[in-house]
C-alpha positions in Angstrom: -14.9 0.6 -13.1 -12.4 1.1 -15.9 -10.7 3.9 -14.0 -9.9 1.5 -11.1 -8.3 -1.0 -13.5 -5.5 1.3 -14.8 -2.7 3.2 -13.2 -0.7 6.0 -14.8 2.3 8.3 -14.2 3.3 11.5 -15.7 7.0 11.0 -15.6 8.3 13.7 -17.9 7.2 17.2 -18.7 9.3 19.5 -21.0 8.1 23.1 -21.3 9.7 25.7 -23.7 10.2 29.0 -21.9 9.9 27.2 -18.6 9.4 30.3 -16.4 6.7 31.0 -13.9 5.4 34.2 -15.5 5.6 33.2 -19.2 2.9 31.3 -21.1 4.7 28.3 -22.6 5.0 28.1 -26.4 5.5 24.4 -26.5 5.1 21.5 -24.1 5.8 17.8 -24.2 4.3 15.4 -21.7 5.1 11.7 -21.4 2.5 9.5 -19.7 3.1 5.8 -18.7 -0.1 3.7 -18.4 -0.5 0.1 -17.1 -3.4 -2.3 -16.9 -3.9 -6.0 -17.1 -6.8 -5.5 -19.5 -5.8 -4.7 -23.2 -9.3 -3.4 -24.0 -8.9 -0.7 -21.3 -5.8 0.6 -23.2 -8.1 1.2 -26.3 -10.7 2.9 -24.1 -8.2 5.2 -22.2 -6.4 6.0 -25.5 -9.7 7.2 -26.9 -10.5 9.2 -23.7 -7.1 10.9 -23.7 -7.4 11.8 -27.3 -11.0 13.1 -26.9 -10.0 15.2 -23.9 -6.8 16.6 -25.5 -8.7 17.5 -28.7 -11.5 19.2 -26.7 -9.0 21.3 -24.7 -7.0 22.1 -27.9 -10.1 23.3 -29.7 -11.3 25.3 -26.8 -8.0 27.0 -26.3 -6.9 27.3 -30.0 -3.9 24.9 -29.5 -2.3 22.4 -31.7 -1.7 18.9 -30.4 0.0 15.7 -31.6 0.1 12.4 -29.8 2.5 9.6 -30.4 2.9 6.2 -28.7 6.4 5.4 -27.7 5.8 1.8 -27.0 3.0 -0.7 -26.3 3.6 -3.9 -24.4 0.8 -6.3 -23.7 0.1 -7.0 -20.0 1.9 -10.0 -18.6 -0.3 -12.3 -16.6 1.4 -13.7 -13.6 1.2 -17.5 -13.2 -1.7 -18.3 -10.9 -0.3 -21.6 -9.7 2.9 -19.9 -8.4 0.9 -17.0 -7.0 -1.1 -19.6 -5.0 2.1 -21.2 -3.7 3.3 -17.7 -2.6 0.0 -17.2 -0.8 0.3 -20.6 0.9 3.8 -19.7 2.1 2.6 -16.4 3.5 -0.4 -18.1 5.3 1.8 -20.8 6.8 4.3 -18.2 8.0 1.5 -15.8 9.3 2.7 -13.1 6.9 0.0 -10.7 5.7 -0.2 -10.4 1.9 -2.3 -9.0 -0.9 -2.8 -10.5 -4.4 -1.9 -7.6 -6.6 -1.6 -7.1 -10.4 1.9 -6.5 -11.8 1.1 -3.2 -13.5 4.6 -1.8 -13.7 7.3 -2.7 -16.2 9.4 -4.9 -14.0 12.1 -7.3 -15.2 9.4 -10.0 -14.6 7.6 -8.7 -17.7 10.6 -9.6 -19.8 11.3 -12.9 -18.0 7.7 -14.0 -18.4 8.3 -14.3 -22.1 10.6 -17.3 -21.5 9.4 -18.8 -18.2 6.7 -18.6 -15.5 7.5 -15.5 -13.5 5.8 -14.3 -10.4 6.5 -11.1 -8.5 6.7 -10.7 -4.7 6.2 -7.1 -3.7 7.2 -5.9 -0.3 5.8 -2.7 1.3 7.6 0.6 0.9 7.3 3.3 3.5 4.3 5.5 2.7 3.6 3.4 -0.4 6.2 5.5 -2.3 8.0 3.6 -5.0 10.2 4.5 -8.0 11.1 7.8 -6.5 14.0 9.2 -4.3 11.8 8.8 -1.2 11.4 5.1 -1.7 12.4 3.1 1.4 11.7 -0.4 2.5 12.5 -1.5 6.1 14.8 -4.4 6.5 12.1 -6.3 8.3 10.0 -6.4 5.1 13.0 -7.2 2.9 13.8 -10.2 5.1 10.2 -11.3 4.9 10.2 -11.0 1.1 13.4 -13.1 0.9 11.9 -15.7 3.3 8.8 -16.0 1.2 10.9 -16.2 -2.0 13.1 -18.9 -0.5 10.2 -21.1 0.8 8.4 -20.7 -2.5 11.5 -21.9 -4.4 11.8 -24.9 -2.1 8.1 -25.8 -2.7 8.4 -25.4 -6.4 11.6 -27.6 -6.5 9.8 -30.3 -4.5 6.5 -30.4 -6.2 5.3 -33.1 -8.5 4.3 -31.9 -12.0 
């Protein structure tokens, strides 16, 4: 479903009269959305607007929506992802093929060269927050996979 193809984060909320017992007079909310399917951005944008307008009308509120930025999704190079998978299999390292939904440096590098991403597990799946923690064991495995992938890329015939 479309809902499974998009991830989002509410990273910033500013509320005027930010007190527990006062109805706010103004609120700003920033939402960060990621998907590998550009058509889903159009769909979710319409869904967000439809929902915001319905709530505003029902509650007698004013809303305005603006887009801070829009970057097309970066598709990771399948041939390098396959090499990464082969390295993991040969080393008996479990792995998942995952989309790169976040705005990593790889998104910028992918504009000039083929750029894969090797993710390593964080404790509790928590990332981009103060509680983020990755055990040394997983960091070492990530470096091992990266190093072997680079060796295979350097030695392949194109």
